[in-house]
N, C-alpha and C positions, 0 to 999 in steps of 0.2 A: 892065281887069277882071282881078282876081287869080284865078289858077287854084288848085284844091285842093292841087296840089303846092307852090305857093308858100306857101300858108297853113300847111301841115304843117312846112315848113322853118323858117318864122318861129317857130312854136310851139316846136320843138325847140331852136332857138338861144336863145330866152328862158329855157327851162327850165335849160339848161346854165349860162347866166349867173347865174341865181338860186341854183343849187346852189353855184356857186363862191363867191358872196357869203356864203352860210350857212356854208361850210367855213372861211372866213376869220374868222368871228365866234366859232367854238368855241374855248374856252380850252385851252391846252396843259397836259396832266397832268404835275405835278411829282413827281419821284422823291425820297423821303425819304432824307436822308443816312445812311449806315451808321454805327452807334455804334462809337466807338473810344475806348479808355481813354487818358487823358492820362498823361504821364510822372509827374506828381504823384500821380494816382490810383493808378498802378501801384506807386509807391514806398510809398504808405501802405496798400496792401493786403497781405494774407498769403494763402498758398496751402497746400494739403495734397494729398497723393497718396493715392488710395483704396487700402486694403490689404485682404487677406483673412485673417481670423483667427477663432479660436473665440470665439463670443459670450460676453461676461462677464455675470454676473448679480449682483444685490445683494440683501441682506436687511438691513433696519434693525432693530437691537435697542436696547432702552433699559435703562440701568442706572445704577450709581453708582460713584464713586471710593471706594476703601477702603484703609486702611493695610495694609501687608504683615504678615500674622500672624507671620511668622518674624522680623520686626524690630520687635517690640512687647513691652512689659513692663507688667504691672499692679502697682500698689502697694497692699498691704493693711496695715491697722494691726494690729500684733501685740498691742496692749493696748487696752482701753477707757479713756475719759477725756474731759476737756474740751479742745476745740481752742482754743489761746491765740494762735496766729499762723499765717498762711498766706503763703508766700513765692513761690508760682507760680500763675499764672492760666491759663485755657484759651487755647491757642494760643501760649503762651510757649515759647521754646527753652531747654532746660535741659541742663546738662552732667552727666555721670555723677558721682554723689556730691554733687550740689548739694542744699541743704536745700529741702524742699518745704513742710513744715508741722511745727508743734510741738504736742504734746499733754501736758497735765498729767494724770498717772495715778497712782493709788495702787498699781497693779499693778507699776509700775517699782520702787517701794520693796520690794515682795515679792521681785522678782528680785535686788535688791541684797542683801537679807537672805540669800537662798539662796547668793549668791556668797560673802558673808562667812562663812557657816556652812561652806561647802565649803573655804575657806582654813583655817579653824580646825580642821576635822576632819583635814586633811592634817598640820598641825603636831602635833596630838595623836597621830595614827597613827605619825608619825615618831618621837616620843618613846617611844611604847609599844614600837615595834620595837627601838629601841636598848636599852631596858630588858630586853626579852626576850632579846636577844643577850647582854647582860652576864650575865643569870641563867643562860642556857644554858651559857656558857663556865665559870661557877662551879658547874655541876652542880645549880643550884637550879631550873631549868625544863626541861621536856621539849622534844624536837624538835617535837612537835605544837603546843605553845604558840608556838614560834618561827614555825612555818609560818602559824598563825592570825594572828599580828601582821603578817607580811608581806602576807597577803591583805587585811587591813583597810587597810593603807597603799595597796595597789593600788586598792582600791575607793574610797578617799577621793580619790586622785589622779584617777581616772576621772571622779568627780563634779565635781571642780574644773575639769577639762578641758571637760566638758560645759557647765558654766555659762560658761566663757570663750568657747566657741563661740556660745552663745546671745547673749551680750553683743556679740560681733563681728557676728553676723548681723543683729541688730536695732539695732546701734549704741547700746547702752545705756550710760549714764554715771551717775555718782553723782547722787543727787537724785531728784526725782519727774517730771522732764520727759523725754518720749519724742519723738525726732525722726524724721521720715520723710525719706528721701533718695532721689534719682533713681537707679534701678538701671542705667540706660543714658543716653547722650546722645540727645536727640531733642526732639520737640514734644509738648506736653501736648494730647492729642486728646480726653481725657475727664477731667472733674473733678466729684466729688460730695462736697464737704466745704466747710463754711462756718465762719467765726469764731464762737466761743462754742458751737458745736454739741457735744452730748454723744454721743460715739461708744460704741456697745455693744461689750463685749468679745467677743461671739459674732457679730459682723458678718461676713457671708460674701461681701460685694461690695467691689470695689475702690474706693478714693477717688481715685486718679489712674491714668491710662493714658498711658504715654510711648511714642511711636512714631517711628522713623526714617522720613523721607519722601523719601529719595533715590530710592527705588523704591516704586511704589504698585501696587495691584491695581485693575483695572476689572472689576467683576462685572456682567455683562449678563444680562438675562432672556431665555431662549429658550423661546418658546411650543411647546406639544406639536406643533402643526402644522408647525413648522420644524425639529424635532429631526433629521429624516432628512437635512436639507440642511446643517446646521451640523456641521463636523468639526474635530477637533483639528488644528492646524497651518495652518488657513486664514488668509489675509491679511485684516487688518481695518484700517479707519481710524477714529479716535476724534475726536469733536468735542464740545466743551462749550459751555454757554451763556455762560460767562465769556469764552471765547476763540473766537468764532464763525469767525474767519478762520484759525484754527490747526488743522491736521489732523495728528494723531499716528498714525503707522503702527506696526502690531504684528502679532502672531500669536496665535491662540487656543492657550493653553498647556494648558487642561484644561476638560472639561465634566463637572460633577458629576452623578453618577447618582442624583440625588434630585429629586423634584418638590416644590416648595413648595406646601403645601396651600392657602395663601391666594392666591398669584398664579397657581397652576397652571402654573408655568414652572420649567425647570431653570436652573442658573447656569453661564455660560461665564466662564472666568477668563482675563484678559489681563494680563500683567505689563509694566509700562511704566516706563521711566526718567523720573524726575520732574525735569526741568531747571529750576533756579532755584526749586524747590518751588512751581511754579505750580499744580499740581493738589493740591486739598485734600480730605480725607475728607468724604464725604457730598455732594460735587458731583454733579449730574446729568450723564450722558454719553450720547451717541448713538453706537452702534457699528455701522458698516457692514461687513458680511461680504461678501467678494468671492469668487466661484467661477465656473468656466467651464462652458458647455454642451458637448455632444459634437458640435455642428455648427458649420461655418464660414460666415461671412457677410462682406459687404463692410463695412468699418469706416471711418467718417469722423468728424471732430470734430463734436460736437453743435451748436456755434455756426455751423457751415457751412450748416445747414438753414434754409430760409425757409418759414414756415407761412402760407399764404394761400388763401382760398376753400376751407377745409377740406381742403387738400392740402399735401403737403410737396414742396419743390423744392430743388435745388442748382444752383449756377452753374458749369457746366463750362467751364473756361478752355483755349482752344487757342492763341489769339493776342490781341493787344490789340484787334483788330477782329473777332475770331471767338470770341464768348462765347455759350454756349447755356444757355437755361433748361430744366432737365431735371426732370421729375416723378419722384419716387422713392417706394418703398414701405418704410416703417419696420418692422423686426422688433422691435427693442427700443431704447429711448432711455435712456441713463444721463446723469449730470451732465456728463461730459466726452466720452464716445464714444457714437455712435449706430450701430446695425447695420442694414444695408439688405438686404432680400430681393429687390429688383428696382429697375431704373432706372439703375444705375451699375455699371461694371466696374472690376476691379482695375487700377491703374496710371493711371487717368484723373485729371487734375488739376482741382481745384475751388477756388473762392474761399472764404476763411474770413472774414478781416477785410475789410470793405468790400462784402460780398455783398449786403446790403440796399440799398445805394445803387445798385449795378449792376442789381439786380432791378427796382427802381423805374424806372430809366432805360430798361430794355428792355421793360417790361410796362405802362407807363402807356397 
């Protein structure tokens, strides 16, 4: 017969054996391997060191390319008449003195008649003076008559000189044809003349405008709300629709103190060297004005940031096997640089190229 003590001992022994069996059946917890960048990943990645600097700001202005007013010449017809030939078209490059157009005009004949009359009057005045001298020497004419003859000759010569200047200025030649010539070398940026057109003698607008395009103006509209921020001498970058990947650097040369009543904006002038005449008048341009704040922030390349779950992160690199996902607070984000107000310290090293791959590997 079993005693109570024997029964208790048997029960405890069985319990221990069952517990041991259950412990052997429990799975062993596996530890995930630590992420380590391979040598290939490391060679294909790029890094940046966080710096502290004054936060830069940007204002985007919109404007147009314009020819430099100081390198531009307008061509006006000196006479009216019928346009018989045009030798230059819009956009053509012309050299100084090159023929632009020819006009048949009755007014040219009038100038030629005045020139002939001036030549004849000089000849007559010279003969009259010689006659007056001879008569004065023979006591047949007074000194006053001699002086009058001299004055008439001076007057005739002055008129002949004037007509000569008129002919030179307007390139007038014999006949009824009046030619228009390019006053400077450059491109035809404006043309308002057609074959067989009848030009009025009192026309007050140019028929051609010639401009040198080695240097051009960029005229940007500055809204009233931005006038206090845009200053002369500020750095700008210029971009056009025609060349979206090309950024032209410059400075604001002048801000005109006049508000356009139609656009309600002032004009900012930027003078730009026009390499290969790529920029053409009337092209649209976007002008980005750069200026600095009065506070310093941690600056990192904009492409170093990872935006996920409505938050911004950077990958802080310490070693190949020690990379931290760090949440940061953005103060201002520009195209190339982002300024942080919290989350990162100056001098810390972060991943730039390859950051998305590492972020996914660490945060999946």
